[in-house]
C-alpha positions as CSV (number, residue, x, y, z in Angstrom):
1,X,-78.2,-78.7,-32.5
2,X,-78.0,-81.2,-29.8
3,X,-75.8,-81.6,-26.6
4,X,-74.2,-83.9,-26.1
5,X,-73.9,-86.1,-22.8
6,X,-70.2,-87.0,-21.3
7,X,-71.0,-90.4,-22.7
8,X,-71.3,-89.0,-26.2
9,X,-67.8,-87.2,-26.4
10,X,-65.0,-89.7,-27.7
11,X,-61.9,-89.9,-25.7
12,X,-58.9,-88.0,-27.9
13,X,-55.3,-88.3,-27.7
14,X,-52.9,-86.1,-29.1
15,X,-49.1,-87.2,-29.4
16,X,-46.7,-84.8,-30.8
17,X,-43.7,-86.1,-32.9
18,X,-40.7,-83.7,-33.2
19,X,-36.9,-82.7,-33.2
20,X,-36.9,-80.6,-31.0
21,X,-33.6,-79.5,-30.6
22,X,-32.3,-76.1,-33.2
23,X,-28.7,-74.2,-34.0
24,X,-28.4,-71.2,-32.1
25,X,-30.7,-68.4,-33.7
26,X,-32.5,-71.2,-35.2
27,X,-36.4,-69.8,-35.2
28,X,-38.2,-72.7,-37.3
29,X,-39.7,-76.0,-35.2
30,X,-41.8,-78.5,-37.1
31,X,-44.0,-81.3,-35.5
32,X,-46.3,-83.6,-36.1
33,X,-49.5,-84.1,-34.1
34,X,-51.4,-87.7,-34.4
35,X,-54.9,-87.2,-32.9
36,X,-56.7,-90.2,-31.9
37,X,-60.6,-90.6,-31.2
38,X,-61.8,-93.7,-29.6
39,X,-65.0,-94.7,-27.6
40,X,-67.2,-92.4,-27.7
41,X,-69.9,-93.5,-26.4
42,X,-71.5,-95.6,-28.9
43,X,-73.7,-99.1,-29.2
44,X,-72.7,-101.2,-32.4
45,X,-71.1,-98.4,-33.5
46,X,-74.3,-96.3,-33.8
47,X,-74.5,-92.8,-31.2
48,X,-76.9,-92.8,-28.7
49,X,-78.8,-89.4,-29.0
50,X,-78.0,-87.4,-25.5
51,X,-81.0,-87.1,-23.3
52,X,-83.0,-90.0,-26.3
53,X,-85.3,-87.2,-26.9
54,X,-85.6,-83.8,-29.4
55,X,-84.7,-83.4,-32.6
56,X,-82.7,-86.7,-34.3
57,X,-79.1,-87.2,-33.4
58,X,-78.2,-87.0,-37.2
59,X,-79.4,-85.7,-40.2
60,X,-77.8,-86.7,-43.9
61,X,-79.2,-84.6,-47.0
62,X,-78.2,-86.4,-50.1
63,X,-78.0,-84.1,-53.3
64,X,-78.2,-86.1,-56.7
65,X,-77.8,-84.2,-59.9
66,X,-80.5,-84.5,-62.2
67,X,-79.3,-82.7,-64.8
68,X,-80.1,-83.4,-68.4
69,X,-76.4,-84.8,-68.9
70,X,-77.6,-87.5,-66.5
71,X,-79.4,-89.6,-69.1
72,X,-76.0,-89.9,-71.2
73,X,-75.8,-92.3,-70.6
74,X,-79.2,-94.2,-68.6
75,X,-76.8,-95.9,-66.1
76,X,-75.8,-93.2,-64.6
77,X,-79.4,-91.7,-63.4
78,X,-80.0,-95.2,-63.2
79,X,-77.1,-95.7,-60.5
80,X,-77.6,-92.5,-58.6
81,X,-81.3,-93.7,-58.2
82,X,-80.2,-97.3,-57.0
83,X,-77.1,-95.8,-54.9
84,X,-79.3,-93.4,-52.8
85,X,-81.8,-95.9,-51.9
86,X,-78.5,-98.0,-50.5
87,X,-77.7,-94.8,-48.5
88,X,-81.0,-94.5,-47.2
89,X,-81.4,-98.1,-46.0
90,X,-78.1,-97.6,-44.6
91,X,-79.0,-94.5,-42.3
92,X,-79.7,-95.9,-38.8
93,X,-83.2,-95.7,-37.4
94,X,-84.0,-92.2,-35.7
95,X,-81.7,-90.3,-38.0
96,X,-83.0,-87.4,-40.0
97,X,-82.9,-87.5,-43.5
98,X,-83.9,-86.0,-47.1
99,X,-82.9,-86.1,-50.7
100,X,-82.7,-83.1,-53.1
101,X,-82.8,-83.0,-56.8
102,X,-80.2,-80.6,-58.0
103,X,-80.7,-79.5,-61.3
104,X,-80.6,-75.0,-62.6
105,X,-82.2,-75.2,-59.1
106,X,-82.9,-77.3,-56.0
107,X,-86.0,-79.5,-55.3
108,X,-87.0,-81.2,-52.1
109,X,-87.8,-85.2,-53.7
110,X,-88.5,-86.2,-50.2
111,X,-89.7,-85.8,-47.6
112,X,-90.5,-82.1,-49.1
113,X,-91.6,-79.5,-46.2
114,X,-88.7,-77.9,-45.5
115,X,-87.8,-80.8,-43.3
116,X,-86.0,-83.9,-42.6
117,X,-87.8,-87.4,-42.3
118,X,-86.9,-89.4,-39.1
119,X,-85.4,-92.7,-40.8
120,X,-87.7,-95.8,-40.6
121,X,-89.4,-98.7,-42.2
122,X,-91.7,-96.4,-43.7
123,X,-90.1,-93.7,-44.3
124,X,-87.3,-95.2,-46.3
125,X,-90.1,-97.2,-48.6
126,X,-91.7,-94.0,-48.7
127,X,-88.3,-92.6,-50.2
128,X,-87.9,-95.1,-52.5
129,X,-90.7,-94.9,-54.0
130,X,-89.9,-90.8,-54.4
131,X,-86.4,-92.0,-56.0
132,X,-88.4,-93.4,-58.9
133,X,-89.5,-90.2,-60.1
134,X,-86.6,-88.9,-60.5
135,X,-85.7,-88.1,-63.9
136,X,-82.9,-85.9,-65.6
137,X,-83.4,-82.1,-67.6
138,X,-82.4,-78.9,-66.7
139,X,-78.9,-77.1,-66.2
140,X,-76.4,-77.3,-63.2
141,X,-76.1,-74.8,-60.2
142,X,-74.5,-76.4,-57.3
143,X,-75.0,-73.5,-54.6
144,X,-78.5,-73.6,-54.8
145,X,-78.3,-77.3,-54.1
146,X,-75.9,-76.6,-51.1
147,X,-78.0,-73.8,-49.4
148,X,-81.1,-75.9,-49.7
149,X,-79.4,-78.4,-48.0
150,X,-78.1,-76.2,-45.1
151,X,-81.7,-75.2,-44.5
152,X,-82.7,-78.7,-44.3
153,X,-79.6,-79.6,-42.0
154,X,-80.5,-76.5,-40.1
155,X,-84.0,-77.0,-39.2
156,X,-83.7,-80.2,-37.6
157,X,-81.3,-79.1,-34.9
158,X,-79.3,-82.4,-35.3
159,X,-75.9,-82.8,-33.7
160,X,-74.4,-84.7,-37.0
161,X,-75.1,-82.9,-40.0
162,X,-73.8,-84.2,-42.7
163,X,-74.2,-84.2,-46.7
164,X,-73.3,-86.4,-49.9
165,X,-73.2,-85.0,-53.2
166,X,-72.8,-86.2,-56.9
167,X,-72.4,-84.5,-60.2
168,X,-71.6,-85.5,-63.3
169,X,-70.8,-82.2,-65.0
170,X,-69.8,-78.9,-64.4
171,X,-71.5,-75.9,-62.7
172,X,-72.3,-74.4,-65.5
173,X,-75.1,-72.1,-64.5
174,X,-73.7,-70.2,-61.7
175,X,-70.7,-68.4,-61.4
176,X,-67.8,-69.4,-59.5
177,X,-68.4,-66.5,-57.5
178,X,-71.7,-67.6,-56.6
179,X,-70.8,-71.5,-55.0
180,X,-68.2,-69.4,-53.1
181,X,-70.4,-67.9,-51.5
182,X,-73.0,-71.0,-51.1
183,X,-69.5,-72.8,-49.7
184,X,-68.9,-69.6,-47.4
185,X,-72.8,-69.6,-46.4
186,X,-72.4,-73.2,-45.3
187,X,-69.0,-73.6,-43.8
188,X,-69.8,-74.9,-40.5
189,X,-73.1,-75.9,-40.7
190,X,-72.4,-80.0,-42.0
191,X,-69.9,-81.8,-43.9
192,X,-70.1,-82.6,-47.2
193,X,-68.6,-85.5,-49.3
194,X,-68.7,-84.6,-53.4
195,X,-68.6,-87.6,-56.0
196,X,-67.8,-87.0,-59.4
197,X,-69.8,-90.1,-61.8
198,X,-68.2,-90.4,-65.2
199,X,-65.6,-88.2,-66.8
200,X,-67.2,-84.8,-67.9
201,X,-66.9,-83.2,-65.0
202,X,-63.9,-80.5,-62.9
203,X,-61.9,-81.8,-60.3
204,X,-60.8,-78.9,-59.2
205,X,-64.8,-78.0,-58.6
206,X,-65.6,-81.0,-57.0
207,X,-62.3,-81.4,-54.6
208,X,-62.9,-78.0,-53.9
209,X,-66.7,-78.0,-52.2
210,X,-65.0,-81.3,-50.6
211,X,-62.1,-79.3,-49.1
212,X,-64.7,-76.2,-48.2
213,X,-66.8,-78.4,-46.1
214,X,-64.2,-80.8,-44.5
215,X,-65.5,-84.1,-45.9
216,X,-63.8,-85.8,-49.2
217,X,-63.9,-86.0,-53.0
218,X,-63.5,-89.3,-55.2
219,X,-64.4,-90.1,-58.6
220,X,-66.9,-93.0,-59.8
221,X,-65.6,-93.6,-63.4
222,X,-68.4,-96.1,-63.6
223,X,-72.1,-96.1,-62.3
224,X,-72.0,-99.5,-61.5
225,X,-69.9,-98.6,-58.7
226,X,-71.9,-96.0,-56.9
227,X,-74.3,-98.1,-55.2
228,X,-71.3,-99.4,-52.9
229,X,-69.3,-96.0,-52.7
230,X,-72.7,-94.2,-51.4
231,X,-73.5,-97.4,-48.8
232,X,-69.8,-96.8,-47.5
233,X,-69.7,-92.8,-47.0
234,X,-73.4,-93.2,-45.5
235,X,-71.8,-95.9,-43.2
236,X,-68.8,-93.6,-42.2
237,X,-71.6,-91.1,-41.6
238,X,-73.1,-93.1,-38.8
239,X,-69.8,-94.0,-37.5
240,X,-69.4,-89.8,-36.4
241,X,-70.1,-89.4,-32.9
242,X,-69.0,-85.7,-31.9
243,X,-69.3,-82.4,-34.4
244,X,-67.4,-79.5,-34.8
245,X,-64.2,-80.4,-33.1
246,X,-61.4,-77.6,-33.4
247,X,-57.8,-78.0,-33.3
248,X,-56.7,-75.0,-30.8
249,X,-53.0,-73.6,-31.1
250,X,-51.3,-71.7,-28.6
251,X,-48.1,-69.8,-29.7
252,X,-45.9,-67.7,-26.5
253,X,-45.3,-64.5,-27.2
254,X,-42.9,-63.8,-30.1
255,X,-43.7,-66.9,-32.0
256,X,-46.2,-67.0,-35.0
257,X,-47.8,-70.0,-36.7
258,X,-46.1,-70.9,-40.4
259,X,-48.4,-73.1,-41.3
260,X,-51.1,-75.9,-39.7
261,X,-51.9,-78.9,-42.5
262,X,-53.4,-82.3,-42.2
263,X,-51.4,-84.4,-43.4
264,X,-53.1,-87.7,-42.8
265,X,-55.5,-89.4,-44.2
266,X,-55.5,-86.5,-46.7
267,X,-53.4,-83.4,-47.2
268,X,-55.3,-80.7,-46.1
269,X,-54.1,-76.9,-45.8
270,X,-55.8,-75.6,-42.3
271,X,-53.6,-72.7,-42.6
272,X,-56.1,-70.0,-44.0
273,X,-59.1,-71.0,-41.9
274,X,-57.3,-70.2,-38.6
275,X,-60.0,-68.1,-36.3
276,X,-58.6,-66.2,-33.3
277,X,-59.6,-67.9,-29.9
278,X,-58.0,-65.7,-27.6
279,X,-54.8,-64.3,-26.8
280,X,-52.4,-65.5,-29.2
281,X,-54.4,-68.9,-30.0
282,X,-55.9,-69.4,-32.8
283,X,-58.4,-72.4,-34.2
284,X,-58.7,-74.6,-37.0
285,X,-62.1,-76.8,-38.1
286,X,-61.6,-80.3,-38.0
287,X,-64.9,-81.4,-38.7
288,X,-66.8,-84.1,-37.3
289,X,-65.0,-87.4,-35.7
290,X,-66.0,-91.2,-35.2
291,X,-63.0,-93.5,-33.8
292,X,-60.6,-92.6,-36.3
293,X,-56.7,-90.9,-35.8
294,X,-55.6,-87.8,-38.1
295,X,-52.3,-86.7,-38.4
296,X,-51.3,-83.0,-38.5
297,X,-48.2,-80.8,-39.3
298,X,-47.7,-78.0,-37.4
299,X,-44.6,-75.2,-38.2
300,X,-44.0,-72.5,-36.1
301,X,-41.4,-69.3,-36.1
302,X,-40.1,-68.7,-32.5
303,X,-37.8,-65.7,-31.4
304,X,-34.3,-67.0,-31.8
305,X,-32.3,-67.9,-28.9
306,X,-28.7,-68.9,-27.3
307,X,-27.5,-72.1,-26.6
308,X,-28.9,-73.8,-23.7
309,X,-32.2,-72.0,-23.4
310,X,-35.4,-73.9,-23.8
311,X,-39.2,-72.8,-24.7
312,X,-42.6,-74.2,-25.3
313,X,-43.1,-73.2,-28.8
314,X,-46.7,-74.1,-29.0
315,X,-49.7,-75.9,-27.1
316,X,-52.1,-78.3,-29.1
317,X,-55.9,-78.9,-27.5
318,X,-58.4,-80.6,-29.3
319,X,-61.9,-78.4,-27.9
320,X,-65.4,-79.1,-29.0
321,X,-67.2,-75.7,-30.5
322,X,-69.7,-74.1,-28.9
323,X,-73.4,-74.9,-30.5
324,X,-73.5,-71.4,-31.7
325,X,-70.1,-69.4,-31.5
326,X,-66.7,-69.6,-31.5
327,X,-65.1,-72.1,-29.8
328,X,-63.7,-69.8,-27.2
329,X,-66.8,-69.7,-26.0
330,X,-67.0,-73.2,-24.9
331,X,-66.5,-73.3,-21.1
332,X,-64.9,-76.7,-20.5
333,X,-61.6,-78.2,-20.5
334,X,-59.6,-79.8,-23.6
335,X,-60.2,-83.2,-24.7
336,X,-56.4,-83.9,-24.8
337,X,-53.4,-82.0,-26.0
338,X,-49.8,-81.9,-26.4
339,X,-46.9,-79.6,-26.2
340,X,-44.0,-78.9,-29.0
341,X,-41.1,-77.6,-27.6
342,X,-37.6,-75.6,-28.9
343,X,-34.5,-76.4,-27.5
344,X,-31.5,-74.8,-29.0
345,X,-27.9,-76.5,-28.7
346,X,-24.6,-76.6,-30.1
347,X,-24.6,-80.4,-30.9
348,X,-25.0,-80.3,-34.6
349,X,-26.0,-84.2,-35.5
350,X,-29.1,-83.0,-32.5
351,X,-29.8,-79.9,-34.7
352,X,-29.8,-81.1,-38.3
353,X,-31.2,-84.1,-37.6
354,X,-34.8,-84.9,-38.9
355,X,-37.9,-86.2,-37.3
356,X,-39.1,-89.7,-39.1
357,X,-42.7,-88.7,-39.0
358,X,-42.1,-85.0,-40.6
359,X,-39.6,-85.9,-43.3
360,X,-42.7,-88.5,-43.8
361,X,-45.0,-86.1,-44.3
362,X,-43.3,-83.4,-45.9
363,X,-42.5,-85.8,-48.2
364,X,-46.1,-87.0,-48.9
365,X,-47.7,-83.1,-49.0
366,X,-44.6,-82.6,-51.8
367,X,-45.9,-85.7,-53.5
368,X,-49.9,-84.3,-53.9
369,X,-47.9,-80.8,-54.8
370,X,-45.9,-81.9,-57.7
371,X,-48.8,-84.5,-58.9
372,X,-51.1,-81.4,-59.0
373,X,-48.2,-79.4,-60.6
374,X,-47.3,-82.3,-63.4
375,X,-50.8,-82.6,-64.4
376,X,-51.4,-79.1,-65.2
377,X,-48.3,-78.8,-66.6
378,X,-49.4,-82.0,-69.4
379,X,-52.4,-80.2,-69.9
380,X,-51.5,-76.7,-71.2
381,X,-48.7,-78.9,-73.0
382,X,-45.6,-78.3,-71.2
383,X,-44.0,-82.0,-72.2
384,X,-40.9,-81.4,-69.9
385,X,-42.6,-79.9,-66.9
386,X,-45.1,-82.6,-66.7
387,X,-42.0,-85.4,-67.3
388,X,-40.2,-83.4,-64.6
389,X,-42.8,-83.5,-62.0
390,X,-44.5,-86.6,-62.2
391,X,-41.1,-88.2,-62.1
392,X,-40.6,-86.2,-58.9
393,X,-44.0,-87.9,-57.5
394,X,-43.0,-91.2,-59.4
395,X,-39.7,-91.3,-57.3
396,X,-41.7,-89.4,-53.4
397,X,-44.7,-92.5,-53.8
398,X,-41.8,-95.0,-54.2
399,X,-39.7,-94.1,-50.9
400,X,-42.3,-93.4,-49.0
401,X,-44.6,-96.7,-50.2
402,X,-47.2,-95.0,-50.9
403,X,-48.4,-97.9,-53.4
404,X,-51.6,-96.5,-54.4
405,X,-50.3,-93.6,-55.8
406,X,-47.7,-95.4,-57.6
407,X,-50.0,-97.7,-59.4
408,X,-52.4,-94.5,-60.4
409,X,-49.0,-92.6,-61.5
410,X,-48.0,-95.6,-63.7
411,X,-51.1,-95.3,-65.8
412,X,-50.7,-91.8,-66.8
413,X,-46.3,-92.4,-67.2
414,X,-44.5,-94.9,-68.2
415,X,-41.7,-95.8,-65.4
416,X,-38.2,-96.3,-66.6
417,X,-36.6,-95.5,-63.0
418,X,-38.5,-94.9,-60.3
419,X,-35.6,-94.8,-57.8
420,X,-34.3,-91.6,-59.6
421,X,-37.7,-90.4,-61.1
422,X,-36.5,-91.4,-64.6
423,X,-40.1,-91.2,-66.8
424,X,-41.9,-90.9,-69.8
425,X,-45.5,-89.2,-70.4
426,X,-47.9,-92.0,-72.4
427,X,-48.8,-91.3,-75.4
428,X,-52.5,-92.1,-74.8
429,X,-53.9,-91.7,-71.5
430,X,-57.7,-92.4,-70.2
431,X,-59.3,-89.7,-68.7
432,X,-60.8,-91.5,-65.7
433,X,-57.2,-92.4,-65.4
434,X,-55.7,-89.0,-65.5
435,X,-59.0,-87.9,-63.2
436,X,-59.1,-90.4,-60.9
437,X,-55.2,-89.4,-60.1
438,X,-55.8,-85.8,-60.0
439,X,-59.0,-86.6,-57.1
440,X,-56.7,-88.6,-55.0
441,X,-53.4,-87.0,-55.4
442,X,-53.6,-85.6,-52.0
443,X,-54.4,-89.0,-50.4
444,X,-51.5,-89.9,-48.1
445,X,-50.2,-93.3,-46.6
446,X,-49.0,-93.3,-42.6
447,X,-46.0,-93.3,-41.7
448,X,-44.7,-96.6,-40.1
449,X,-44.2,-96.5,-36.5
């Protein structure tokens, strides 16, 4: 992995929003931490390689599903070729890139030889020519695609390592355990955006891949939309300036972490991904950063105390992971840090007040959860359960101002009264509409400051 010069690292800031007041004996502390990265030593939005030498500063691998179903209709394979060509055109000069054709095995389409090509006019033209040879035939074993991608990106020694995965079907030619093992092996090696084209793929499979590899997931129901989507994804990848950032959470003796969740721009539970990084300290992966802002919800449980007592409930820091080891091996100071407090009071108004940011994101996390529950109930034929859960989702989306999710819900239910969550399930729902709601259910809106 390439080293970063000082100018390469964005400036990170961490703002903590909470109500620190607890009633006597109270133990649970909630806080929203807004992390913002700005000004990461870029020129025209493009990172400058540290030292200007060595391997590429970034590497991108595009995995294209070439299973037999990609020919039905032929527009899918045609759209995939055009989208991949557009993505390659978006890769900036000097970045390493490769294209992998995925069936029941993984094949290097370009450049071959177990390496990445370095983007330039010649290699882009060669890659476009190679894409013309992409054809559909065979099965689907996504784990093999991921493992080849990991080998290609690791060989380049790039600082920012990113992948794009496109599939149109279910992972039928390997077991779920084999895919899980591949994801575990690839975690930390690269981030991956996953896309499902058409409506014959499995939402939980595609979103699970993106979640495991700290990327985004989405549906492209119409293959004609692939080019614009691939271009946006690649532009975003080119804007990343620092990789392997972790959120480090320290808690005092006697305190414990209940959960750590990313809550904006999407809901992602990071609790189970904690890696110990020192006494009473744990690291949570956040992946690569460019100029952007994200929100995290922390819930801590502290020892009970009496009125008038105050304590530091937690300290949040942003740390760049060591290239070849845990972030605890990194000698550098934190990029930024924020403090979470606990103060015990007998003022009932103070201790029962809910911080607006905490309330907003608690609602957004519930919104994502009840959409999933409602759609699962609908699929299983539980009409009453689906109506109740999706009605609650409509209520939450309306109350929080999440208009995008409200519009998606309106394609699945008839809204009688949004304020009370009164809805009726639609008799007929387009498969693409239901899959879009499920895929985008974790997208949140930020609290209005």
